[in-house]
N, CA, C and O atoms as a Tinker XYZ file with bonds, in Angstrom:
   488  protein
     1  N    -41.713000   64.102000   22.927000    73     2
     2  CA   -41.100000   63.031000   22.473000    64     1     3
     3  C    -40.147000   63.268000   21.301000    63     2     4     5
     4  O    -40.302000   64.288000   20.631000    81     3
     5  N    -39.238000   62.462000   21.023000    73     3     6
     6  CA   -38.447000   62.454000   19.859000    64     5     7
     7  C    -38.378000   61.183000   19.202000    63     6     8     9
     8  O    -38.462000   60.140000   19.850000    81     7
     9  N    -38.222000   61.201000   17.875000    73     7    10
    10  CA   -38.286000   60.017000   17.046000    64     9    11
    11  C    -36.995000   60.118000   16.121000    63    10    12    13
    12  O    -36.868000   61.057000   15.334000    81    11
    13  N    -36.074000   59.146000   16.243000    73    11    14
    14  CA   -34.961000   58.937000   15.394000    64    13    15
    15  C    -35.400000   58.244000   14.134000    63    14    16    17
    16  O    -35.956000   57.147000   14.202000    81    15
    17  N    -35.179000   58.822000   13.027000    73    15    18
    18  CA   -35.728000   58.266000   11.683000    64    17    19
    19  C    -34.549000   58.409000   10.700000    63    18    20    21
    20  O    -33.545000   59.106000   10.841000    81    19
    21  N    -34.893000   57.577000    9.642000    73    19    22
    22  CA   -33.990000   57.669000    8.418000    64    21    23
    23  C    -35.136000   57.791000    7.337000    63    22    24    25
    24  O    -35.891000   56.858000    7.062000    81    23
    25  N    -35.183000   58.980000    6.783000    73    23    26
    26  CA   -36.294000   59.319000    5.902000    64    25    27
    27  C    -36.525000   58.355000    4.801000    63    26    28    29
    28  O    -37.645000   58.336000    4.292000    81    27
    29  N    -35.579000   57.531000    4.360000    73    27    30
    30  CA   -35.695000   56.439000    3.341000    64    29    31
    31  C    -36.360000   55.270000    3.865000    63    30    32    33
    32  O    -36.636000   54.371000    3.071000    81    31
    33  N    -36.677000   55.143000    5.163000    73    31    34
    34  CA   -37.249000   53.822000    5.635000    64    33    35
    35  C    -38.826000   53.913000    5.695000    63    34    36    37
    36  O    -39.408000   54.834000    6.267000    81    35
    37  N    -39.367000   53.024000    5.146000    73    35    38
    38  CA   -40.760000   52.908000    5.194000    64    37    39
    39  C    -41.326000   52.905000    6.554000    63    38    40    41
    40  O    -42.338000   53.571000    6.774000    81    39
    41  N    -40.736000   52.177000    7.536000    73    39    42
    42  CA   -41.288000   51.998000    8.833000    64    41    43
    43  C    -41.232000   53.399000    9.527000    63    42    44    45
    44  O    -42.193000   53.766000   10.203000    81    43
    45  N    -40.189000   54.144000    9.382000    73    43    46
    46  CA   -40.059000   55.341000    9.924000    64    45    47
    47  C    -41.148000   56.454000    9.331000    63    46    48    49
    48  O    -41.688000   57.306000   10.036000    81    47
    49  N    -41.355000   56.294000    7.981000    73    47    50
    50  CA   -42.366000   57.199000    7.466000    64    49    51
    51  C    -43.860000   56.814000    7.990000    63    50    52    53
    52  O    -44.766000   57.639000    8.111000    81    51
    53  N    -43.960000   55.524000    8.261000    73    51    54
    54  CA   -45.280000   54.997000    8.675000    64    53    55
    55  C    -45.430000   55.433000   10.044000    63    54    56    57
    56  O    -46.523000   55.835000   10.445000    81    55
    57  N    -44.306000   55.379000   10.870000    73    55    58
    58  CA   -44.417000   56.070000   12.182000    64    57    59
    59  C    -44.947000   57.403000   12.191000    63    58    60    61
    60  O    -45.982000   57.719000   12.780000    81    59
    61  N    -44.139000   58.264000   11.455000    73    59    62
    62  CA   -44.417000   59.702000   11.360000    64    61    63
    63  C    -45.894000   59.934000   10.890000    63    62    64    65
    64  O    -46.541000   60.869000   11.363000    81    63
    65  N    -46.428000   59.078000    9.956000    73    63    66
    66  CA   -47.810000   59.318000    9.641000    64    65    67
    67  C    -48.762000   59.068000   10.757000    63    66    68    69
    68  O    -49.777000   59.745000   10.921000    81    67
    69  N    -48.425000   58.130000   11.478000    73    67    70
    70  CA   -49.379000   57.709000   12.638000    64    69    71
    71  C    -49.265000   58.860000   13.809000    63    70    72    73
    72  O    -50.257000   59.272000   14.410000    81    71
    73  N    -48.187000   59.233000   14.007000    73    71    74
    74  CA   -47.806000   60.326000   14.954000    64    73    75
    75  C    -48.690000   61.612000   14.613000    63    74    76    77
    76  O    -49.399000   62.255000   15.387000    81    75
    77  N    -48.464000   61.816000   13.266000    73    75    78
    78  CA   -49.277000   63.011000   12.848000    64    77    79
    79  C    -50.901000   62.904000   12.844000    63    78    80    81
    80  O    -51.660000   63.846000   13.072000    81    79
    81  N    -51.270000   61.599000   12.547000    73    79    82
    82  CA   -52.723000   61.372000   12.541000    64    81    83
    83  C    -53.234000   61.484000   13.989000    63    82    84    85
    84  O    -54.388000   61.854000   14.207000    81    83
    85  N    -52.390000   61.168000   14.968000    73    83    86
    86  CA   -52.773000   61.311000   16.377000    64    85    87
    87  C    -52.558000   62.760000   17.009000    63    86    88    89
    88  O    -52.946000   63.023000   18.148000    81    87
    89  N    -51.887000   63.713000   16.156000    73    87    90
    90  CA   -51.805000   64.976000   16.594000    64    89    91
    91  C    -50.606000   65.014000   17.700000    63    90    92    93
    92  O    -50.612000   65.856000   18.598000    81    91
    93  N    -49.729000   64.181000   17.584000    73    91    94
    94  CA   -48.611000   63.987000   18.660000    64    93    95
    95  C    -47.676000   65.247000   18.513000    63    94    96    97
    96  O    -47.527000   65.829000   17.438000    81    95
    97  N    -47.100000   65.593000   19.615000    73    95    98
    98  CA   -45.961000   66.698000   19.713000    64    97    99
    99  C    -44.785000   65.924000   19.849000    63    98   100   101
   100  O    -44.529000   65.311000   20.886000    81    99
   101  N    -43.902000   65.923000   18.633000    73    99   102
   102  CA   -42.636000   65.291000   18.595000    64   101   103
   103  C    -41.638000   66.141000   17.848000    63   102   104   105
   104  O    -41.911000   67.141000   17.184000    81   103
   105  N    -40.390000   65.590000   18.052000    73   103   106
   106  CA   -39.266000   66.221000   17.361000    64   105   107
   107  C    -38.637000   65.153000   16.554000    63   106   108   109
   108  O    -38.451000   64.038000   17.042000    81   107
   109  N    -38.267000   65.475000   15.216000    73   107   110
   110  CA   -37.639000   64.464000   14.420000    64   109   111
   111  C    -36.237000   64.555000   14.434000    63   110   112   113
   112  O    -35.733000   65.663000   14.249000    81   111
   113  N    -35.457000   63.479000   14.642000    73   111   114
   114  CA   -33.914000   63.477000   14.592000    64   113   115
   115  C    -33.642000   62.653000   13.393000    63   114   116   117
   116  O    -34.009000   61.478000   13.380000    81   115
   117  N    -33.013000   63.193000   12.362000    73   115   118
   118  CA   -32.518000   62.312000   11.332000    64   117   119
   119  C    -31.115000   61.895000   11.628000    63   118   120   121
   120  O    -30.123000   62.524000   11.261000    81   119
   121  N    -31.106000   60.800000   12.310000    73   119   122
   122  CA   -29.789000   60.391000   12.991000    64   121   123
   123  C    -28.727000   59.956000   12.086000    63   122   124   125
   124  O    -27.647000   59.601000   12.559000    81   123
   125  N    -28.943000   59.953000   10.791000    73   123   126
   126  CA   -27.931000   59.647000    9.829000    64   125   127
   127  C    -27.099000   60.968000    9.678000    63   126   128   129
   128  O    -25.876000   60.952000    9.534000    81   127
   129  N    -27.844000   62.100000    9.720000    73   127   130
   130  CA   -27.234000   63.384000    9.639000    64   129   131
   131  C    -26.819000   63.974000   10.922000    63   130   132   133
   132  O    -25.778000   64.624000   11.010000    81   131
   133  N    -27.672000   63.748000   12.004000    73   131   134
   134  CA   -27.382000   64.244000   13.359000    64   133   135
   135  C    -27.035000   63.009000   14.122000    63   134   136   137
   136  O    -27.842000   62.385000   14.812000    81   135
   137  N    -25.856000   62.717000   13.963000    73   135   138
   138  CA   -25.413000   61.201000   14.529000    64   137   139
   139  C    -25.291000   61.407000   16.035000    63   138   140   141
   140  O    -24.680000   62.351000   16.536000    81   139
   141  N    -25.910000   60.467000   16.707000    73   139   142
   142  CA   -25.914000   60.324000   18.155000    64   141   143
   143  C    -24.561000   60.018000   18.696000    63   142   144   145
   144  O    -23.827000   59.233000   18.095000    81   143
   145  N    -24.215000   60.569000   19.741000    73   143   146
   146  CA   -22.893000   60.256000   20.348000    64   145   147
   147  C    -22.949000   59.048000   21.103000    63   146   148   149
   148  O    -24.037000   58.539000   21.373000    81   147
   149  N    -21.819000   58.525000   21.484000    73   147   150
   150  CA   -21.805000   57.351000   22.252000    64   149   151
   151  C    -22.604000   57.499000   23.576000    63   150   152   153
   152  O    -23.271000   56.547000   23.979000    81   151
   153  N    -22.555000   58.639000   24.244000    73   151   154
   154  CA   -23.318000   58.795000   25.418000    64   153   155
   155  C    -24.815000   58.875000   25.210000    63   154   156   157
   156  O    -25.603000   58.409000   26.033000    81   155
   157  N    -25.201000   59.495000   24.057000    73   155   158
   158  CA   -26.647000   59.465000   23.655000    64   157   159
   159  C    -27.069000   58.031000   23.400000    63   158   160   161
   160  O    -28.152000   57.621000   23.815000    81   159
   161  N    -26.253000   57.289000   22.745000    73   159   162
   162  CA   -26.728000   55.993000   22.493000    64   161   163
   163  C    -26.852000   55.125000   23.888000    63   162   164   165
   164  O    -27.768000   54.335000   24.115000    81   163
   165  N    -25.908000   55.379000   24.660000    73   163   166
   166  CA   -26.143000   54.729000   25.996000    64   165   167
   167  C    -27.286000   55.052000   26.781000    63   166   168   169
   168  O    -27.915000   54.223000   27.438000    81   167
   169  N    -27.596000   56.491000   26.690000    73   167   170
   170  CA   -28.711000   56.847000   27.433000    64   169   171
   171  C    -30.122000   56.258000   26.767000    63   170   172   173
   172  O    -31.099000   55.991000   27.467000    81   171
   173  N    -30.097000   56.106000   25.426000    73   171   174
   174  CA   -31.262000   55.535000   24.755000    64   173   175
   175  C    -31.309000   54.087000   25.058000    63   174   176   177
   176  O    -32.415000   53.570000   25.216000    81   175
   177  N    -30.155000   53.324000   25.165000    73   175   178
   178  CA   -30.235000   51.943000   25.490000    64   177   179
   179  C    -30.782000   51.825000   26.896000    63   178   180   181
   180  O    -31.608000   50.943000   27.129000    81   179
   181  N    -30.371000   52.670000   27.875000    73   179   182
   182  CA   -30.925000   52.695000   29.252000    64   181   183
   183  C    -32.484000   52.852000   29.174000    63   182   184   185
   184  O    -33.212000   52.153000   29.878000    81   183
   185  N    -32.968000   53.764000   28.320000    73   183   186
   186  CA   -34.355000   54.028000   28.279000    64   185   187
   187  C    -35.063000   52.829000   27.640000    63   186   188   189
   188  O    -36.192000   52.472000   27.977000    81   187
   189  N    -34.384000   52.276000   26.767000    73   187   190
   190  CA   -35.027000   51.058000   25.966000    64   189   191
   191  C    -34.990000   49.870000   26.871000    63   190   192   193
   192  O    -35.889000   49.037000   26.757000    81   191
   193  N    -33.984000   49.693000   27.816000    73   191   194
   194  CA   -33.814000   48.514000   28.542000    64   193   195
   195  C    -33.222000   47.481000   27.765000    63   194   196   197
   196  O    -33.490000   46.302000   27.994000    81   195
   197  N    -32.304000   47.886000   26.708000    73   195   198
   198  CA   -31.754000   46.818000   25.768000    64   197   199
   199  C    -30.270000   47.069000   25.792000    63   198   200   201
   200  O    -29.716000   47.991000   26.390000    81   199
   201  N    -29.692000   46.125000   25.061000    73   199   202
   202  CA   -28.090000   46.129000   24.808000    64   201   203
   203  C    -27.978000   46.645000   23.408000    63   202   204   205
   204  O    -28.933000   46.647000   22.631000    81   203
   205  N    -26.654000   47.128000   23.080000    73   203   206
   206  CA   -26.495000   47.691000   21.798000    64   205   207
   207  C    -26.724000   46.657000   20.597000    63   206   208   209
   208  O    -27.134000   47.001000   19.489000    81   207
   209  N    -26.413000   45.380000   20.953000    73   207   210
   210  CA   -26.556000   44.349000   19.923000    64   209   211
   211  C    -28.009000   44.104000   19.622000    63   210   212   213
   212  O    -28.378000   43.570000   18.576000    81   211
   213  N    -28.864000   44.532000   20.624000    73   211   214
   214  CA   -30.342000   44.264000   20.301000    64   213   215
   215  C    -30.870000   45.371000   19.455000    63   214   216   217
   216  O    -31.978000   45.198000   18.947000    81   215
   217  N    -30.224000   46.495000   19.229000    73   215   218
   218  CA   -30.720000   47.526000   18.330000    64   217   219
   219  C    -29.848000   47.667000   16.976000    63   218   220   221
   220  O    -29.949000   48.612000   16.193000    81   219
   221  N    -29.043000   46.650000   16.844000    73   219   222
   222  CA   -28.063000   46.723000   15.585000    64   221   223
   223  C    -28.711000   46.034000   14.570000    63   222   224   225
   224  O    -29.288000   44.964000   14.765000    81   223
   225  N    -28.632000   46.697000   13.300000    73   223   226
   226  CA   -29.031000   46.195000   12.185000    64   225   227
   227  C    -27.957000   45.260000   11.436000    63   226   228   229
   228  O    -27.205000   45.722000   10.578000    81   227
   229  N    -27.944000   43.968000   11.810000    73   227   230
   230  CA   -26.814000   43.151000   11.477000    64   229   231
   231  C    -26.737000   42.792000   10.102000    63   230   232   233
   232  O    -25.739000   42.203000    9.687000    81   231
   233  N    -27.746000   43.103000    9.303000    73   231   234
   234  CA   -27.740000   42.712000    7.798000    64   233   235
   235  C    -27.280000   43.824000    7.044000    63   234   236   237
   236  O    -27.296000   43.672000    5.822000    81   235
   237  N    -26.835000   45.010000    7.537000    73   235   238
   238  CA   -26.245000   46.126000    6.817000    64   237   239
   239  C    -24.897000   45.683000    6.343000    63   238   240   241
   240  O    -24.211000   44.824000    6.897000    81   239
   241  N    -24.570000   46.383000    5.215000    73   239   242
   242  CA   -23.200000   46.088000    4.722000    64   241   243
   243  C    -22.119000   46.441000    5.854000    63   242   244   245
   244  O    -21.191000   45.675000    6.112000    81   243
   245  N    -22.295000   47.537000    6.437000    73   243   246
   246  CA   -21.214000   47.792000    7.526000    64   245   247
   247  C    -21.145000   46.762000    8.620000    63   246   248   249
   248  O    -20.081000   46.590000    9.215000    81   247
   249  N    -22.186000   46.089000    8.908000    73   247   250
   250  CA   -22.180000   45.105000    9.969000    64   249   251
   251  C    -21.402000   43.990000    9.455000    63   250   252   253
   252  O    -20.593000   43.424000   10.189000    81   251
   253  N    -21.589000   43.621000    8.218000    73   251   254
   254  CA   -20.838000   42.513000    7.606000    64   253   255
   255  C    -19.359000   42.856000    7.479000    63   254   256   257
   256  O    -18.494000   42.015000    7.724000    81   255
   257  N    -19.080000   44.086000    7.098000    73   255   258
   258  CA   -17.625000   44.447000    7.066000    64   257   259
   259  C    -16.940000   44.468000    8.424000    63   258   260   261
   260  O    -15.745000   44.215000    8.573000    81   259
   261  N    -17.753000   44.776000    9.373000    73   259   262
   262  CA   -17.147000   44.797000   10.774000    64   261   263
   263  C    -17.168000   43.393000   11.403000    63   262   264   265
   264  O    -16.611000   43.210000   12.485000    81   263
   265  N    -17.811000   42.375000   10.738000    73   263   266
   266  CA   -17.948000   41.097000   11.135000    64   265   267
   267  C    -18.635000   41.019000   12.622000    63   266   268   269
   268  O    -18.267000   40.233000   13.494000    81   267
   269  N    -19.631000   41.913000   12.750000    73   267   270
   270  CA   -20.436000   41.961000   13.936000    64   269   271
   271  C    -20.811000   40.526000   14.350000    63   270   272   273
   272  O    -20.734000   40.205000   15.536000    81   271
   273  N    -21.173000   39.746000   13.509000    73   271   274
   274  CA   -21.789000   38.395000   13.825000    64   273   275
   275  C    -20.766000   37.642000   14.722000    63   274   276   277
   276  O    -21.141000   36.763000   15.497000    81   275
   277  N    -19.480000   38.005000   14.598000    73   275   278
   278  CA   -18.404000   37.407000   15.415000    64   277   279
   279  C    -18.054000   37.980000   16.726000    63   278   280   281
   280  O    -17.291000   37.400000   17.499000    81   279
   281  N    -18.691000   39.290000   17.020000    73   279   282
   282  CA   -18.383000   39.938000   18.228000    64   281   283
   283  C    -19.120000   39.337000   19.435000    63   282   284   285
   284  O    -20.229000   38.814000   19.327000    81   283
   285  N    -18.445000   39.440000   20.586000    73   283   286
   286  CA   -19.124000   38.898000   21.773000    64   285   287
   287  C    -20.355000   39.869000   22.163000    63   286   288   289
   288  O    -20.351000   41.084000   21.967000    81   287
   289  N    -21.331000   39.189000   22.705000    73   287   290
   290  CA   -22.531000   39.963000   23.138000    64   289   291
   291  C    -22.642000   39.875000   24.636000    63   290   292   293
   292  O    -23.502000   39.188000   25.188000    81   291
   293  N    -21.705000   40.625000   25.301000    73   291   294
   294  CA   -21.592000   40.599000   26.797000    64   293   295
   295  C    -21.180000   41.809000   27.198000    63   294   296   297
   296  O    -20.916000   42.639000   26.328000    81   295
   297  N    -21.048000   42.133000   28.524000    73   295   298
   298  CA   -20.682000   43.456000   29.116000    64   297   299
   299  C    -19.307000   43.866000   28.725000    63   298   300   301
   300  O    -19.060000   45.068000   28.634000    81   299
   301  N    -18.381000   42.969000   28.482000    73   299   302
   302  CA   -17.023000   43.204000   28.048000    64   301   303
   303  C    -16.936000   43.856000   26.734000    63   302   304   305
   304  O    -16.039000   44.661000   26.481000    81   303
   305  N    -17.923000   43.500000   25.826000    73   303   306
   306  CA   -17.951000   44.052000   24.511000    64   305   307
   307  C    -18.864000   45.260000   24.343000    63   306   308   309
   308  O    -18.900000   45.893000   23.288000    81   307
   309  N    -19.574000   45.553000   25.372000    73   307   310
   310  CA   -20.784000   46.646000   25.256000    64   309   311
   311  C    -20.197000   47.806000   24.518000    63   310   312   313
   312  O    -20.675000   48.185000   23.448000    81   311
   313  N    -19.035000   48.444000   25.153000    73   311   314
   314  CA   -18.555000   49.658000   24.598000    64   313   315
   315  C    -18.181000   49.606000   23.121000    63   314   316   317
   316  O    -18.386000   50.568000   22.381000    81   315
   317  N    -17.624000   48.456000   22.700000    73   315   318
   318  CA   -17.190000   48.216000   21.319000    64   317   319
   319  C    -18.450000   48.337000   20.391000    63   318   320   321
   320  O    -18.438000   48.931000   19.313000    81   319
   321  N    -19.445000   47.757000   20.889000    73   319   322
   322  CA   -20.747000   47.876000   20.063000    64   321   323
   323  C    -21.316000   49.180000   20.040000    63   322   324   325
   324  O    -21.733000   49.624000   18.970000    81   323
   325  N    -21.393000   49.898000   21.160000    73   323   326
   326  CA   -21.734000   51.383000   21.151000    64   325   327
   327  C    -20.917000   52.224000   20.265000    63   326   328   329
   328  O    -21.462000   53.063000   19.548000    81   327
   329  N    -19.544000   52.040000   20.268000    73   327   330
   330  CA   -18.683000   52.779000   19.414000    64   329   331
   331  C    -19.084000   52.421000   17.928000    63   330   332   333
   332  O    -19.210000   53.354000   17.134000    81   331
   333  N    -19.264000   51.291000   17.563000    73   331   334
   334  CA   -19.632000   50.944000   16.156000    64   333   335
   335  C    -20.961000   51.687000   15.746000    63   334   336   337
   336  O    -21.062000   52.265000   14.663000    81   335
   337  N    -21.979000   51.635000   16.682000    73   335   338
   338  CA   -23.159000   52.287000   16.244000    64   337   339
   339  C    -22.960000   53.769000   16.047000    63   338   340   341
   340  O    -23.521000   54.376000   15.135000    81   339
   341  N    -22.137000   54.352000   16.933000    73   339   342
   342  CA   -21.817000   55.843000   16.757000    64   341   343
   343  C    -21.094000   56.192000   15.517000    63   342   344   345
   344  O    -21.359000   57.231000   14.912000    81   343
   345  N    -20.128000   55.303000   15.092000    73   343   346
   346  CA   -19.392000   55.429000   13.934000    64   345   347
   347  C    -20.054000   55.062000   12.578000    63   346   348   349
   348  O    -19.681000   55.521000   11.498000    81   347
   349  N    -21.095000   54.169000   12.752000    73   347   350
   350  CA   -21.785000   53.632000   11.690000    64   349   351
   351  C    -23.180000   53.814000   11.930000    63   350   352   353
   352  O    -23.803000   52.756000   12.014000    81   351
   353  N    -23.863000   54.896000   12.067000    73   351   354
   354  CA   -25.128000   55.167000   12.496000    64   353   355
   355  C    -26.308000   54.287000   11.696000    63   354   356   357
   356  O    -27.383000   54.030000   12.237000    81   355
   357  N    -25.998000   53.893000   10.447000    73   355   358
   358  CA   -26.778000   53.165000    9.699000    64   357   359
   359  C    -27.252000   51.760000   10.296000    63   358   360   361
   360  O    -28.281000   51.172000    9.963000    81   359
   361  N    -26.305000   51.326000   11.248000    73   359   362
   362  CA   -26.468000   50.200000   12.023000    64   361   363
   363  C    -27.638000   50.223000   12.906000    63   362   364   365
   364  O    -28.272000   49.200000   13.166000    81   363
   365  N    -27.938000   51.421000   13.384000    73   363   366
   366  CA   -28.959000   51.571000   14.514000    64   365   367
   367  C    -30.410000   51.296000   13.911000    63   366   368   369
   368  O    -30.885000   51.899000   12.949000    81   367
   369  N    -31.023000   50.298000   14.628000    73   367   370
   370  CA   -32.480000   50.016000   14.323000    64   369   371
   371  C    -33.289000   51.213000   14.451000    63   370   372   373
   372  O    -33.068000   52.069000   15.307000    81   371
   373  N    -34.350000   51.280000   13.487000    73   371   374
   374  CA   -35.210000   52.494000   13.442000    64   373   375
   375  C    -36.627000   52.086000   13.229000    63   374   376   377
   376  O    -36.920000   50.991000   12.749000    81   375
   377  N    -37.480000   52.957000   13.582000    73   375   378
   378  CA   -37.325000   54.245000   14.254000    64   377   379
   379  C    -37.260000   54.004000   15.753000    63   378   380   381
   380  O    -37.837000   53.028000   16.234000    81   379
   381  N    -36.619000   54.809000   16.466000    73   379   382
   382  CA   -36.645000   54.844000   17.837000    64   381   383
   383  C    -37.284000   56.185000   18.455000    63   382   384   385
   384  O    -36.886000   57.326000   18.218000    81   383
   385  N    -38.343000   55.826000   19.287000    73   383   386
   386  CA   -39.124000   56.970000   19.835000    64   385   387
   387  C    -38.912000   57.023000   21.398000    63   386   388   389
   388  O    -39.242000   56.108000   22.153000    81   387
   389  N    -38.330000   58.187000   21.787000    73   387   390
   390  CA   -38.244000   58.432000   23.327000    64   389   391
   391  C    -39.440000   59.025000   23.778000    63   390   392   393
   392  O    -39.804000   60.151000   23.439000    81   391
   393  N    -40.062000   58.268000   24.551000    73   391   394
   394  CA   -41.351000   58.812000   25.014000    64   393   395
   395  C    -41.225000   59.721000   26.179000    63   394   396   397
   396  O    -40.180000   59.784000   26.827000    81   395
   397  N    -42.285000   60.431000   26.456000    73   395   398
   398  CA   -42.239000   61.593000   27.300000    64   397   399
   399  C    -42.204000   61.083000   28.805000    63   398   400   401
   400  O    -41.983000   61.882000   29.715000    81   399
   401  N    -42.422000   59.762000   29.040000    73   399   402
   402  CA   -42.263000   59.228000   30.457000    64   401   403
   403  C    -40.962000   58.793000   30.756000    63   402   404   405
   404  O    -40.748000   58.176000   31.799000    81   403
   405  N    -39.997000   59.069000   29.887000    73   403   406
   406  CA   -38.561000   58.707000   30.147000    64   405   407
   407  C    -38.155000   57.349000   29.641000    63   406   408   409
   408  O    -37.027000   56.906000   29.858000    81   407
   409  N    -39.120000   56.654000   28.933000    73   407   410
   410  CA   -38.752000   55.361000   28.348000    64   409   411
   411  C    -38.558000   55.526000   26.751000    63   410   412   413
   412  O    -38.676000   56.627000   26.215000    81   411
   413  N    -38.270000   54.421000   26.077000    73   411   414
   414  CA   -38.063000   54.617000   24.645000    64   413   415
   415  C    -38.576000   53.222000   24.094000    63   414   416   417
   416  O    -38.697000   52.230000   24.813000    81   415
   417  N    -38.839000   53.252000   22.854000    73   415   418
   418  CA   -39.277000   52.168000   22.068000    64   417   419
   419  C    -38.685000   52.061000   20.753000    63   418   420   421
   420  O    -38.479000   53.105000   20.135000    81   419
   421  N    -38.368000   50.902000   20.217000    73   419   422
   422  CA   -38.168000   50.607000   18.788000    64   421   423
   423  C    -39.499000   50.494000   18.164000    63   422   424   425
   424  O    -40.166000   49.470000   18.318000    81   423
   425  N    -39.939000   51.537000   17.437000    73   423   426
   426  CA   -41.196000   51.636000   16.883000    64   425   427
   427  C    -41.402000   51.139000   15.523000    63   426   428   429
   428  O    -41.796000   51.894000   14.635000    81   427
   429  N    -41.131000   49.802000   15.306000    73   427   430
   430  CA   -41.359000   49.253000   13.944000    64   429   431
   431  C    -42.703000   48.812000   13.578000    63   430   432   433
   432  O    -42.951000   48.281000   12.495000    81   431
   433  N    -43.537000   49.029000   14.459000    73   431   434
   434  CA   -44.983000   48.557000   14.314000    64   433   435
   435  C    -45.878000   49.679000   14.622000    63   434   436   437
   436  O    -45.430000   50.565000   15.350000    81   435
   437  N    -47.082000   49.773000   14.174000    73   435   438
   438  CA   -48.145000   50.647000   14.576000    64   437   439
   439  C    -48.415000   50.458000   16.011000    63   438   440   441
   440  O    -48.711000   51.428000   16.709000    81   439
   441  N    -48.331000   49.273000   16.491000    73   439   442
   442  CA   -48.670000   48.986000   17.895000    64   441   443
   443  C    -47.600000   49.603000   18.829000    63   442   444   445
   444  O    -47.967000   50.112000   19.889000    81   443
   445  N    -46.388000   49.582000   18.507000    73   443   446
   446  CA   -45.331000   50.264000   19.244000    64   445   447
   447  C    -45.421000   51.754000   19.164000    63   446   448   449
   448  O    -45.096000   52.408000   20.155000    81   447
   449  N    -45.816000   52.326000   18.122000    73   447   450
   450  CA   -46.030000   53.739000   17.985000    64   449   451
   451  C    -47.151000   54.202000   18.975000    63   450   452   453
   452  O    -47.090000   55.200000   19.694000    81   451
   453  N    -48.165000   53.325000   18.893000    73   451   454
   454  CA   -49.384000   53.628000   19.828000    64   453   455
   455  C    -48.951000   53.580000   21.209000    63   454   456   457
   456  O    -49.394000   54.386000   22.027000    81   455
   457  N    -48.067000   52.635000   21.536000    73   455   458
   458  CA   -47.599000   52.394000   22.960000    64   457   459
   459  C    -46.822000   53.683000   23.450000    63   458   460   461
   460  O    -46.977000   54.161000   24.574000    81   459
   461  N    -45.929000   54.220000   22.443000    73   459   462
   462  CA   -45.307000   55.439000   22.742000    64   461   463
   463  C    -46.185000   56.619000   23.015000    63   462   464   465
   464  O    -45.891000   57.461000   23.863000    81   463
   465  N    -47.247000   56.666000   22.296000    73   463   466
   466  CA   -48.226000   57.733000   22.375000    64   465   467
   467  C    -48.914000   57.542000   23.770000    63   466   468   469
   468  O    -49.102000   58.529000   24.483000    81   467
   469  N    -49.289000   56.296000   24.169000    73   467   470
   470  CA   -49.898000   56.003000   25.486000    64   469   471
   471  C    -48.924000   56.457000   26.575000    63   470   472   473
   472  O    -49.298000   57.180000   27.499000    81   471
   473  N    -47.696000   56.029000   26.453000    73   471   474
   474  CA   -46.710000   56.429000   27.453000    64   473   475
   475  C    -46.603000   57.986000   27.592000    63   474   476   477
   476  O    -46.408000   58.467000   28.708000    81   475
   477  N    -46.714000   58.700000   26.604000    73   475   478
   478  CA   -46.672000   60.080000   26.652000    64   477   479
   479  C    -47.694000   60.825000   27.270000    63   478   480   481
   480  O    -47.522000   61.992000   27.621000    81   479
   481  N    -48.903000   60.119000   27.443000    73   479   482
   482  CA   -50.096000   60.675000   28.051000    64   481   483
   483  C    -50.288000   60.238000   29.385000    63   482   484   485
   484  O    -51.238000   60.643000   30.055000    81   483
   485  N    -49.356000   59.351000   29.856000    73   483   486
   486  CA   -49.413000   58.978000   31.378000    64   485   487
   487  C    -48.882000   59.823000   32.306000    63   486   488
   488  O    -48.925000   59.532000   33.502000    81   487
């Protein structure tokens, strides 16, 4: 499994602590340094079963500068949202865990991290 983190994020650090406590085998991706491409974002969205606006941190300064609150949230605007996430990775909700079963989760709670671990064992 892989976990996309921002080391400054307390929820990311908490997720890593829980993964370590469970002895999980995982790879860390510091997505602010190793920025995901638009194709990688599309793939993660498919695994999450979500749309780009669902994983966008709309309270970030970049979101306000881009006026994301005014953007359409439909298929016609999907590519625009994905481009914004690739160009401004701080907008990506974190942490995201890609589970071994091909799914992914936004792991902002201990329960979500546990779910990722369960999926990895199935």
